[in-house]
N, CA, C and O atoms as CSV, one atom per row, in Angstrom:
chain,resi,resn,atom,element,x,y,z
A,1,MET,N,N,147.143,143.120,40.091
A,1,MET,CA,C,147.094,141.783,40.582
A,1,MET,C,C,145.814,141.085,40.132
A,1,MET,O,O,144.799,141.130,40.826
A,2,ILE,N,N,145.861,140.521,39.116
A,2,ILE,CA,C,144.747,139.750,38.599
A,2,ILE,C,C,145.051,138.295,38.870
A,2,ILE,O,O,146.077,137.758,38.451
A,3,THR,N,N,144.127,137.670,39.586
A,3,THR,CA,C,144.304,136.252,39.879
A,3,THR,C,C,143.375,135.455,38.994
A,3,THR,O,O,142.290,135.910,38.632
A,4,LYS,N,N,143.795,134.318,38.668
A,4,LYS,CA,C,142.989,133.442,37.848
A,4,LYS,C,C,142.170,132.540,38.735
A,4,LYS,O,O,142.684,131.930,39.674
A,5,PHE,N,N,140.903,132.463,38.432
A,5,PHE,CA,C,140.047,131.527,39.153
A,5,PHE,C,C,140.217,130.147,38.572
A,5,PHE,O,O,140.441,129.988,37.372
A,6,ARG,N,N,140.113,129.169,39.408
A,6,ARG,CA,C,140.250,127.806,38.927
A,6,ARG,C,C,139.066,127.412,38.051
A,6,ARG,O,O,139.229,126.744,37.030
A,7,LYS,N,N,137.868,127.837,38.465
A,7,LYS,CA,C,136.677,127.504,37.690
A,7,LYS,C,C,135.939,128.816,37.399
A,7,LYS,O,O,135.180,129.281,38.248
A,8,PRO,N,N,136.136,129.411,36.250
A,8,PRO,CA,C,135.516,130.698,35.954
A,8,PRO,C,C,133.986,130.633,35.882
A,8,PRO,O,O,133.330,131.624,36.202
A,9,THR,N,N,133.404,129.522,35.481
A,9,THR,CA,C,131.940,129.433,35.421
A,9,THR,C,C,131.339,129.449,36.816
A,9,THR,O,O,130.266,130.016,37.022
A,10,LEU,N,N,132.015,128.835,37.771
A,10,LEU,CA,C,131.536,128.849,39.147
A,10,LEU,C,C,131.583,130.264,39.714
A,10,LEU,O,O,130.659,130.689,40.408
A,11,ALA,N,N,132.643,130.982,39.423
A,11,ALA,CA,C,132.773,132.364,39.884
A,11,ALA,C,C,131.693,133.239,39.259
A,11,ALA,O,O,131.111,134.086,39.936
A,12,LEU,N,N,131.422,133.038,37.972
A,12,LEU,CA,C,130.385,133.799,37.289
A,12,LEU,C,C,129.005,133.475,37.876
A,12,LEU,O,O,128.195,134.383,38.062
A,13,LEU,N,N,128.729,132.229,38.163
A,13,LEU,CA,C,127.463,131.817,38.760
A,13,LEU,C,C,127.275,132.445,40.139
A,13,LEU,O,O,126.188,132.937,40.441
A,14,ILE,N,N,128.286,132.440,40.962
A,14,ILE,CA,C,128.212,133.057,42.294
A,14,ILE,C,C,127.989,134.561,42.173
A,14,ILE,O,O,127.214,135.135,42.937
A,15,ALA,N,N,128.656,135.198,41.230
A,15,ALA,CA,C,128.485,136.641,41.037
A,15,ALA,C,C,127.053,136.964,40.597
A,15,ALA,O,O,126.466,137.939,41.066
A,16,LEU,N,N,126.490,136.147,39.696
A,16,LEU,CA,C,125.116,136.372,39.251
A,16,LEU,C,C,124.111,136.159,40.379
A,16,LEU,O,O,123.164,136.933,40.526
A,17,ILE,N,N,124.315,135.117,41.168
A,17,ILE,CA,C,123.417,134.858,42.299
A,17,ILE,C,C,123.462,136.020,43.286
A,17,ILE,O,O,122.426,136.478,43.769
A,18,MET,N,N,124.656,136.484,43.575
A,18,MET,CA,C,124.789,137.621,44.500
A,18,MET,C,C,124.113,138.870,43.923
A,18,MET,O,O,123.480,139.629,44.656
A,19,ALA,N,N,124.245,139.076,42.644
A,19,ALA,CA,C,123.655,140.259,42.017
A,19,ALA,C,C,122.127,140.188,42.049
A,19,ALA,O,O,121.471,141.201,42.292
A,20,PHE,N,N,121.555,139.017,41.810
A,20,PHE,CA,C,120.092,138.889,41.808
A,20,PHE,C,C,119.483,138.968,43.205
A,20,PHE,O,O,118.472,139.641,43.405
A,21,PHE,N,N,120.084,138.294,44.156
A,21,PHE,CA,C,119.473,138.235,45.479
A,21,PHE,C,C,119.778,139.437,46.354
A,21,PHE,O,O,118.941,139.840,47.162
A,22,VAL,N,N,120.932,140.001,46.211
A,22,VAL,CA,C,121.295,141.134,47.053
A,22,VAL,C,C,120.662,142.415,46.534
A,22,VAL,O,O,120.275,143.273,47.328
A,23,THR,N,N,120.548,142.561,45.236
A,23,THR,CA,C,120.047,143.816,44.685
A,23,THR,C,C,118.598,143.739,44.216
A,23,THR,O,O,118.136,144.649,43.527
A,24,SER,N,N,117.872,142.690,44.565
A,24,SER,CA,C,116.484,142.607,44.124
A,24,SER,C,C,115.647,143.663,44.850
A,24,SER,O,O,115.834,143.883,46.046
A,25,PRO,N,N,114.735,144.310,44.142
A,25,PRO,CA,C,113.933,145.365,44.777
A,25,PRO,C,C,112.902,144.768,45.745
A,25,PRO,O,O,112.375,143.678,45.524
A,26,ALA,N,N,112.641,145.492,46.789
A,26,ALA,CA,C,111.634,145.069,47.766
A,26,ALA,C,C,110.263,145.536,47.280
A,26,ALA,O,O,110.106,146.668,46.823
A,27,THR,N,N,109.299,144.669,47.384
A,27,THR,CA,C,107.939,145.036,46.987
A,27,THR,C,C,107.049,144.998,48.212
A,27,THR,O,O,107.159,144.108,49.056
A,28,ALA,N,N,106.175,145.969,48.294
A,28,ALA,CA,C,105.245,146.034,49.429
A,28,ALA,C,C,103.932,146.620,48.928
A,28,ALA,O,O,103.888,147.374,47.956
A,29,ALA,N,N,102.871,146.249,49.622
A,29,ALA,CA,C,101.553,146.781,49.264
A,29,ALA,C,C,100.669,146.764,50.493
A,29,ALA,O,O,100.938,146.052,51.461
A,30,MET,N,N,99.615,147.554,50.442
A,30,MET,CA,C,98.660,147.564,51.543
A,30,MET,C,C,97.768,146.330,51.446
A,30,MET,O,O,97.357,145.931,50.357
A,31,VAL,N,N,97.482,145.746,52.572
A,31,VAL,CA,C,96.614,144.588,52.620
A,31,VAL,C,C,95.179,145.077,52.757
A,31,VAL,O,O,94.903,145.984,53.542
A,32,GLN,N,N,94.264,144.481,52.000
A,32,GLN,CA,C,92.878,144.881,52.104
A,32,GLN,C,C,92.326,144.474,53.457
A,32,GLN,O,O,92.596,143.380,53.954
A,33,SER,N,N,91.556,145.367,54.041
A,33,SER,CA,C,90.980,145.050,55.344
A,33,SER,C,C,89.684,144.294,55.163
A,33,SER,O,O,88.931,144.540,54.221
A,34,ARG,N,N,89.434,143.383,56.061
A,34,ARG,CA,C,88.202,142.615,56.057
A,34,ARG,C,C,87.596,142.690,57.432
A,34,ARG,O,O,88.306,142.732,58.437
A,35,ILE,N,N,86.281,142.706,57.476
A,35,ILE,CA,C,85.591,142.723,58.755
A,35,ILE,C,C,85.648,141.321,59.326
A,35,ILE,O,O,85.287,140.351,58.659
A,36,SER,N,N,86.099,141.220,60.554
A,36,SER,CA,C,86.158,139.906,61.184
A,36,SER,C,C,84.747,139.408,61.467
A,36,SER,O,O,83.811,140.201,61.572
A,37,SER,N,N,84.603,138.121,61.587
A,37,SER,CA,C,83.277,137.560,61.837
A,37,SER,C,C,82.744,138.018,63.186
A,37,SER,O,O,81.538,138.203,63.350
A,38,GLN,N,N,83.635,138.201,64.150
A,38,GLN,CA,C,83.207,138.668,65.472
A,38,GLN,C,C,82.669,140.095,65.380
A,38,GLN,O,O,81.663,140.428,66.006
A,39,GLN,N,N,83.342,140.927,64.602
A,39,GLN,CA,C,82.886,142.312,64.437
A,39,GLN,C,C,81.568,142.344,63.672
A,39,GLN,O,O,80.686,143.139,63.996
A,40,ALA,N,N,81.424,141.493,62.668
A,40,ALA,CA,C,80.180,141.439,61.904
A,40,ALA,C,C,79.028,140.980,62.792
A,40,ALA,O,O,77.922,141.512,62.697
A,41,ASP,N,N,79.280,139.995,63.655
A,41,ASP,CA,C,78.246,139.535,64.586
A,41,ASP,C,C,77.846,140.648,65.546
A,41,ASP,O,O,76.667,140.820,65.855
A,42,HIS,N,N,78.836,141.402,66.014
A,42,HIS,CA,C,78.566,142.500,66.943
A,42,HIS,C,C,77.700,143.569,66.263
A,42,HIS,O,O,76.746,144.069,66.859
A,43,GLU,N,N,78.035,143.915,65.021
A,43,GLU,CA,C,77.251,144.925,64.297
A,43,GLU,C,C,75.835,144.428,64.024
A,43,GLU,O,O,74.881,145.202,64.104
A,44,ARG,N,N,75.690,143.136,63.702
A,44,ARG,CA,C,74.370,142.566,63.457
A,44,ARG,C,C,73.542,142.590,64.730
A,44,ARG,O,O,72.345,142.875,64.687
A,45,MET,N,N,74.173,142.292,65.873
A,45,MET,CA,C,73.456,142.309,67.152
A,45,MET,C,C,73.016,143.733,67.492
A,45,MET,O,O,71.912,143.941,67.994
A,46,GLN,N,N,73.878,144.707,67.219
A,46,GLN,CA,C,73.512,146.096,67.491
A,46,GLN,C,C,72.302,146.513,66.656
A,46,GLN,O,O,71.387,147.158,67.168
A,47,SER,N,N,72.296,146.149,65.386
A,47,SER,CA,C,71.171,146.545,64.539
A,47,SER,C,C,69.889,145.832,64.974
A,47,SER,O,O,68.810,146.420,64.910
A,48,GLN,N,N,69.990,144.573,65.415
A,48,GLN,CA,C,68.814,143.861,65.914
A,48,GLN,C,C,68.296,144.511,67.194
A,48,GLN,O,O,67.087,144.644,67.384
A,49,ASP,N,N,69.223,144.919,68.078
A,49,ASP,CA,C,68.811,145.581,69.318
A,49,ASP,C,C,68.079,146.884,69.020
A,49,ASP,O,O,67.034,147.158,69.609
A,50,LEU,N,N,68.623,147.687,68.108
A,50,LEU,CA,C,67.978,148.964,67.773
A,50,LEU,C,C,66.609,148.737,67.135
A,50,LEU,O,O,65.667,149.490,67.383
A,51,GLU,N,N,66.507,147.696,66.312
A,51,GLU,CA,C,65.215,147.393,65.690
A,51,GLU,C,C,64.190,146.979,66.742
A,51,GLU,O,O,63.030,147.387,66.672
A,52,THR,N,N,64.607,146.176,67.711
A,52,THR,CA,C,63.709,145.748,68.786
A,52,THR,C,C,63.251,146.938,69.616
A,52,THR,O,O,62.073,147.045,69.959
A,53,ILE,N,N,64.179,147.827,69.935
A,53,ILE,CA,C,63.839,149.016,70.729
A,53,ILE,C,C,62.868,149.903,69.947
A,53,ILE,O,O,61.901,150.415,70.512
A,54,GLN,N,N,63.126,150.085,68.645
A,54,GLN,CA,C,62.247,150.921,67.824
A,54,GLN,C,C,60.829,150.346,67.773
A,54,GLN,O,O,59.849,151.086,67.853
A,55,ARG,N,N,60.729,149.011,67.637
A,55,ARG,CA,C,59.390,148.397,67.611
A,55,ARG,C,C,58.680,148.605,68.939
A,55,ARG,O,O,57.473,148.842,68.965
A,56,ALA,N,N,59.422,148.517,70.052
A,56,ALA,CA,C,58.803,148.724,71.361
A,56,ALA,C,C,58.371,150.176,71.529
A,56,ALA,O,O,57.317,150.446,72.107
A,57,LEU,N,N,59.174,151.112,71.030
A,57,LEU,CA,C,58.821,152.531,71.152
A,57,LEU,C,C,57.636,152.902,70.267
A,57,LEU,O,O,56.970,153.906,70.518
A,58,GLU,N,N,57.369,152.108,69.241
A,58,GLU,CA,C,56.206,152.352,68.387
A,58,GLU,C,C,54.921,151.842,69.029
A,58,GLU,O,O,53.828,152.141,68.549
A,59,ASN,N,N,55.043,151.090,70.088
A,59,ASN,CA,C,53.885,150.564,70.808
A,59,ASN,C,C,53.090,151.737,71.388
A,59,ASN,O,O,53.665,152.644,71.990
A,60,ARG,N,N,51.790,151.715,71.208
A,60,ARG,CA,C,50.924,152.813,71.649
A,60,ARG,C,C,51.036,153.036,73.151
A,60,ARG,O,O,51.099,154.178,73.605
A,61,LEU,N,N,51.063,151.958,73.923
A,61,LEU,CA,C,51.117,152.072,75.380
A,61,LEU,C,C,52.427,152.724,75.836
A,61,LEU,O,O,52.435,153.554,76.745
A,62,VAL,N,N,53.521,152.342,75.198
A,62,VAL,CA,C,54.821,152.937,75.538
A,62,VAL,C,C,54.817,154.414,75.191
A,62,VAL,O,O,55.298,155.236,75.971
A,63,GLN,N,N,54.281,154.761,74.030
A,63,GLN,CA,C,54.234,156.170,73.621
A,63,GLN,C,C,53.399,157.003,74.590
A,63,GLN,O,O,53.761,158.131,74.923
A,64,GLU,N,N,52.274,156.434,75.041
A,64,GLU,CA,C,51.435,157.158,75.995
A,64,GLU,C,C,52.166,157.384,77.311
A,64,GLU,O,O,52.112,158.474,77.880
A,65,LYS,N,N,52.851,156.349,77.791
A,65,LYS,CA,C,53.570,156.486,79.065
A,65,LYS,C,C,54.698,157.507,78.959
A,65,LYS,O,O,54.863,158.343,79.846
A,66,LEU,N,N,55.470,157.443,77.883
A,66,LEU,CA,C,56.560,158.405,77.706
A,66,LEU,C,C,56.018,159.821,77.536
A,66,LEU,O,O,56.606,160.777,78.042
A,67,GLY,N,N,54.896,159.957,76.825
A,67,GLY,CA,C,54.263,161.266,76.669
A,67,GLY,C,C,53.756,161.803,77.992
A,67,GLY,O,O,53.801,163.010,78.229
A,68,ALA,N,N,53.270,160.913,78.866
A,68,ALA,CA,C,52.789,161.338,80.180
A,68,ALA,C,C,53.925,161.893,81.031
A,68,ALA,O,O,53.706,162.752,81.885
A,69,TYR,N,N,55.131,161.403,80.799
A,69,TYR,CA,C,56.285,161.927,81.542
A,69,TYR,C,C,56.913,163.132,80.861
A,69,TYR,O,O,57.929,163.649,81.326
A,70,GLY,N,N,56.319,163.583,79.765
A,70,GLY,CA,C,56.775,164.804,79.101
A,70,GLY,C,C,57.974,164.605,78.194
A,70,GLY,O,O,58.706,165.559,77.930
A,71,LEU,N,N,58.192,163.395,77.711
A,71,LEU,CA,C,59.333,163.145,76.830
A,71,LEU,C,C,58.893,163.229,75.374
A,71,LEU,O,O,57.841,162.713,74.996
A,72,THR,N,N,59.711,163.884,74.573
A,72,THR,CA,C,59.425,163.976,73.145
A,72,THR,C,C,60.201,162.893,72.410
A,72,THR,O,O,61.127,162.293,72.956
A,73,GLN,N,N,59.808,162.652,71.163
A,73,GLN,CA,C,60.489,161.637,70.351
A,73,GLN,C,C,61.960,162.021,70.120
A,73,GLN,O,O,62.827,161.150,70.067
A,74,GLU,N,N,62.235,163.317,69.985
A,74,GLU,CA,C,63.613,163.768,69.751
A,74,GLU,C,C,64.483,163.487,70.962
A,74,GLU,O,O,65.632,163.071,70.814
A,75,GLU,N,N,63.952,163.707,72.164
A,75,GLU,CA,C,64.716,163.418,73.379
A,75,GLU,C,C,65.011,161.926,73.490
A,75,GLU,O,O,66.107,161.527,73.885
A,76,ILE,N,N,64.045,161.127,73.145
A,76,ILE,CA,C,64.227,159.682,73.224
A,76,ILE,C,C,65.278,159.228,72.217
A,76,ILE,O,O,66.155,158.434,72.559
A,77,ARG,N,N,65.205,159.719,70.981
A,77,ARG,CA,C,66.192,159.346,69.960
A,77,ARG,C,C,67.594,159.801,70.355
A,77,ARG,O,O,68.564,159.065,70.174
A,78,ALA,N,N,67.697,161.010,70.892
A,78,ALA,CA,C,69.006,161.523,71.305
A,78,ALA,C,C,69.608,160.655,72.399
A,78,ALA,O,O,70.808,160.379,72.394
A,79,LYS,N,N,68.771,160.228,73.336
A,79,LYS,CA,C,69.278,159.392,74.425
A,79,LYS,C,C,69.668,158.011,73.911
A,79,LYS,O,O,70.657,157.440,74.369
A,80,LEU,N,N,68.912,157.472,72.976
A,80,LEU,CA,C,69.270,156.168,72.403
A,80,LEU,C,C,70.621,156.228,71.700
A,80,LEU,O,O,71.400,155.277,71.763
A,81,GLN,N,N,70.896,157.339,71.033
A,81,GLN,CA,C,72.175,157.478,70.340
A,81,GLN,C,C,73.349,157.597,71.308
A,81,GLN,O,O,74.465,157.186,70.991
A,82,SER,N,N,73.096,158.158,72.485
A,82,SER,CA,C,74.188,158.353,73.443
A,82,SER,C,C,74.393,157.145,74.363
A,82,SER,O,O,75.337,157.127,75.154
A,83,MET,N,N,73.525,156.145,74.268
A,83,MET,CA,C,73.652,154.961,75.120
A,83,MET,C,C,74.807,154.080,74.650
A,83,MET,O,O,75.151,154.059,73.469
A,84,THR,N,N,75.392,153.360,75.593
A,84,THR,CA,C,76.436,152.401,75.237
A,84,THR,C,C,75.789,151.149,74.654
A,84,THR,O,O,74.578,150.952,74.763
A,85,ASP,N,N,76.612,150.310,74.036
A,85,ASP,CA,C,76.102,149.070,73.446
A,85,ASP,C,C,75.467,148.176,74.500
A,85,ASP,O,O,74.445,147.537,74.249
A,86,GLN,N,N,76.069,148.133,75.666
A,86,GLN,CA,C,75.541,147.288,76.747
A,86,GLN,C,C,74.179,147.803,77.212
A,86,GLN,O,O,73.276,147.005,77.464
A,87,GLN,N,N,74.017,149.118,77.330
A,87,GLN,CA,C,72.738,149.689,77.746
A,87,GLN,C,C,71.657,149.423,76.690
A,87,GLN,O,O,70.514,149.111,77.025
A,88,ARG,N,N,72.036,149.551,75.404
A,88,ARG,CA,C,71.075,149.275,74.338
A,88,ARG,C,C,70.641,147.814,74.365
A,88,ARG,O,O,69.467,147.505,74.162
A,89,HIS,N,N,71.591,146.920,74.617
A,89,HIS,CA,C,71.263,145.490,74.661
A,89,HIS,C,C,70.309,145.201,75.819
A,89,HIS,O,O,69.355,144.438,75.662
A,90,LEU,N,N,70.559,145.802,76.974
A,90,LEU,CA,C,69.685,145.622,78.133
A,90,LEU,C,C,68.285,146.158,77.835
A,90,LEU,O,O,67.286,145.525,78.177
A,91,LEU,N,N,68.220,147.307,77.206
A,91,LEU,CA,C,66.934,147.895,76.850
A,91,LEU,C,C,66.209,147.038,75.806
A,91,LEU,O,O,64.987,146.901,75.856
A,92,ALA,N,N,66.959,146.464,74.867
A,92,ALA,CA,C,66.350,145.596,73.855
A,92,ALA,C,C,65.788,144.335,74.494
A,92,ALA,O,O,64.722,143.862,74.101
A,93,GLN,N,N,66.496,143.788,75.471
A,93,GLN,CA,C,65.990,142.600,76.162
A,93,GLN,C,C,64.687,142.920,76.885
A,93,GLN,O,O,63.752,142.121,76.859
A,94,ALA,N,N,64.619,144.079,77.529
A,94,ALA,CA,C,63.386,144.476,78.208
A,94,ALA,C,C,62.280,144.747,77.185
A,94,ALA,O,O,61.109,144.472,77.448
A,95,SER,N,N,62.649,145.280,76.031
A,95,SER,CA,C,61.669,145.590,74.997
A,95,SER,C,C,61.089,144.332,74.376
A,95,SER,O,O,59.925,144.322,73.977
A,96,GLU,N,N,61.878,143.273,74.288
A,96,GLU,CA,C,61.377,142.010,73.719
A,96,GLU,C,C,60.216,141.475,74.542
A,96,GLU,O,O,59.267,140.908,74.000
A,97,LYS,N,N,60.297,141.656,75.839
A,97,LYS,CA,C,59.224,141.178,76.710
A,97,LYS,C,C,57.950,141.996,76.494
A,97,LYS,O,O,56.842,141.477,76.628
A,98,VAL,N,N,58.113,143.269,76.163
A,98,VAL,CA,C,56.956,144.117,75.891
A,98,VAL,C,C,56.268,143.654,74.615
A,98,VAL,O,O,55.040,143.624,74.537
A,99,LEU,N,N,57.064,143.294,73.620
A,99,LEU,CA,C,56.517,142.904,72.328
A,99,LEU,C,C,55.928,141.501,72.332
A,99,LEU,O,O,55.189,141.141,71.415
A,100,ALA,N,N,56.243,140.701,73.349
A,100,ALA,CA,C,55.804,139.306,73.363
A,100,ALA,C,C,54.296,139.185,73.499
A,100,ALA,O,O,53.691,138.329,72.854
A,101,GLY,N,N,53.670,140.025,74.326
A,101,GLY,CA,C,52.217,139.962,74.522
A,101,GLY,C,C,51.828,138.662,75.210
A,101,GLY,O,O,52.651,138.058,75.897
A,102,GLY,N,N,50.572,138.220,75.033
A,102,GLY,CA,C,50.154,136.947,75.607
A,102,GLY,C,C,48.857,137.072,76.369
A,102,GLY,O,O,48.049,137.958,76.092
A,103,ASP,N,N,48.649,136.169,77.348
A,103,ASP,CA,C,47.421,136.133,78.130
A,103,ASP,C,C,47.403,137.236,79.187
A,103,ASP,O,O,48.199,138.173,79.126
A,104,GLY,N,N,46.491,137.124,80.158
A,104,GLY,CA,C,46.355,138.153,81.190
A,104,GLY,C,C,47.609,138.332,82.014
A,104,GLY,O,O,47.993,139.460,82.323
A,105,VAL,N,N,48.253,137.237,82.374
A,105,VAL,CA,C,49.499,137.331,83.146
A,105,VAL,C,C,50.566,138.007,82.302
A,105,VAL,O,O,51.338,138.832,82.790
A,106,GLY,N,N,50.595,137.642,81.028
A,106,GLY,CA,C,51.555,138.261,80.120
A,106,GLY,C,C,51.306,139.745,79.967
A,106,GLY,O,O,52.248,140.527,79.847
A,107,THR,N,N,50.047,140.137,79.969
A,107,THR,CA,C,49.706,141.548,79.853
A,107,THR,C,C,50.187,142.322,81.075
A,107,THR,O,O,50.735,143.417,80.956
A,108,VAL,N,N,49.974,141.734,82.256
A,108,VAL,CA,C,50.431,142.390,83.490
A,108,VAL,C,C,51.952,142.511,83.477
A,108,VAL,O,O,52.507,143.556,83.816
A,109,ILE,N,N,52.613,141.430,83.083
A,109,ILE,CA,C,54.081,141.479,83.005
A,109,ILE,C,C,54.512,142.494,81.956
A,109,ILE,O,O,55.476,143.232,82.157
A,110,GLY,N,N,53.789,142.527,80.826
A,110,GLY,CA,C,54.102,143.492,79.775
A,110,GLY,C,C,53.981,144.921,80.254
A,110,GLY,O,O,54.836,145.756,79.957
A,111,VAL,N,N,52.915,145.209,81.001
A,111,VAL,CA,C,52.727,146.563,81.538
A,111,VAL,C,C,53.854,146.904,82.515
A,111,VAL,O,O,54.372,148.020,82.506
A,112,LEU,N,N,54.226,145.943,83.349
A,112,LEU,CA,C,55.328,146.186,84.286
A,112,LEU,C,C,56.644,146.428,83.550
A,112,LEU,O,O,57.436,147.279,83.954
A,113,ILE,N,N,56.875,145.689,82.484
A,113,ILE,CA,C,58.084,145.891,81.692
A,113,ILE,C,C,58.051,147.254,81.020
A,113,ILE,O,O,59.076,147.932,80.941
A,114,ILE,N,N,56.877,147.664,80.533
A,114,ILE,CA,C,56.754,148.989,79.918
A,114,ILE,C,C,57.057,150.076,80.943
A,114,ILE,O,O,57.759,151.043,80.646
A,115,ILE,N,N,56.529,149.911,82.140
A,115,ILE,CA,C,56.801,150.893,83.201
A,115,ILE,C,C,58.294,150.923,83.508
A,115,ILE,O,O,58.875,151.994,83.684
A,116,LEU,N,N,58.923,149.728,83.573
A,116,LEU,CA,C,60.371,149.659,83.803
A,116,LEU,C,C,61.119,150.344,82.674
A,116,LEU,O,O,62.077,151.077,82.921
A,117,LEU,N,N,60.698,150.115,81.441
A,117,LEU,CA,C,61.318,150.749,80.285
A,117,LEU,C,C,61.202,152.267,80.370
A,117,LEU,O,O,62.168,152.982,80.103
A,118,VAL,N,N,60.040,152.750,80.736
A,118,VAL,CA,C,59.818,154.193,80.869
A,118,VAL,C,C,60.686,154.764,81.996
A,118,VAL,O,O,61.288,155.825,81.837
A,119,VAL,N,N,60.750,154.075,83.116
A,119,VAL,CA,C,61.559,154.556,84.241
A,119,VAL,C,C,63.025,154.608,83.856
A,119,VAL,O,O,63.719,155.563,84.206
A,120,ILE,N,N,63.515,153.591,83.135
A,120,ILE,CA,C,64.921,153.592,82.704
A,120,ILE,C,C,65.196,154.776,81.794
A,120,ILE,O,O,66.199,155.469,81.964
A,121,ILE,N,N,64.313,155.017,80.829
A,121,ILE,CA,C,64.520,156.138,79.907
A,121,ILE,C,C,64.444,157.466,80.646
A,121,ILE,O,O,65.238,158.368,80.379
A,122,VAL,N,N,63.507,157.596,81.563
A,122,VAL,CA,C,63.375,158.844,82.332
A,122,VAL,C,C,64.617,159.068,83.180
A,122,VAL,O,O,65.130,160.185,83.243
A,123,LYS,N,N,65.103,158.020,83.834
A,123,LYS,CA,C,66.318,158.165,84.658
A,123,LYS,C,C,67.526,158.513,83.799
A,123,LYS,O,O,68.358,159.322,84.209
A,124,LEU,N,N,67.638,157.919,82.616
A,124,LEU,CA,C,68.760,158.222,81.738
A,124,LEU,C,C,68.709,159.644,81.218
A,124,LEU,O,O,69.746,160.215,80.879
A,125,LEU,N,N,67.521,160.227,81.150
A,125,LEU,CA,C,67.378,161.614,80.718
A,125,LEU,C,C,67.478,162.592,81.891
A,125,LEU,O,O,67.263,163.793,81.723
A,126,ASP,N,N,67.800,162.082,83.064
A,126,ASP,CA,C,67.964,162.896,84.289
A,126,ASP,C,C,66.686,163.659,84.640
A,126,ASP,O,O,66.754,164.796,85.108
A,127,LYS,N,N,65.554,163.062,84.424
A,127,LYS,CA,C,64.273,163.649,84.843
A,127,LYS,C,C,63.882,162.989,86.145
A,127,LYS,O,O,64.383,161.911,86.465
A,128,GLN,N,N,63.004,163.608,86.899
A,128,GLN,CA,C,62.546,163.048,88.163
A,128,GLN,C,C,61.093,162.638,88.066
A,128,GLN,O,O,60.287,163.292,87.404
A,129,ILE,N,N,60.770,161.547,88.736
A,129,ILE,CA,C,59.393,161.084,88.815
A,129,ILE,C,C,58.894,161.389,90.222
A,129,ILE,O,O,59.431,160.892,91.212
A,130,ILE,N,N,57.868,162.208,90.288
A,130,ILE,CA,C,57.305,162.599,91.602
A,130,ILE,C,C,55.893,162.045,91.655
A,130,ILE,O,O,55.044,162.369,90.824
A,131,ILE,N,N,55.663,161.199,92.652
A,131,ILE,CA,C,54.334,160.604,92.840
A,131,ILE,C,C,53.718,161.248,94.079
A,131,ILE,O,O,54.302,161.215,95.162
A,132,LYS,N,N,52.530,161.834,93.909
A,132,LYS,CA,C,51.871,162.504,95.030
A,132,LYS,C,C,50.715,161.696,95.531
A,132,LYS,O,O,50.039,162.104,96.475
């Protein structure tokens, strides 16, 4: 049973369209990943916080206080690595005040901030401060 098409060119065109669109191969590829601006800002803030903390820990007065409580540099570094981002940010904010310096009032505030910084680090290391 062969039937004749009224318009053979139309039938051929429809057959070609069906062949191209139905049997076309699917193409896929991996999309390159990009760091979002929010993630980049977060990483930049973390590195700034660590830099601020490191500068504060290099302060002679801070080193003396931490040494008086029996803390070594390795213990301090280990604790900094185990801190959460929020704890590091809080410590960096306290450290900025230590680095600010200033007049006599600023010095007193700086010493108090250093003591607070030392107490936070000592508490995070599960050590006890005994005052007699």
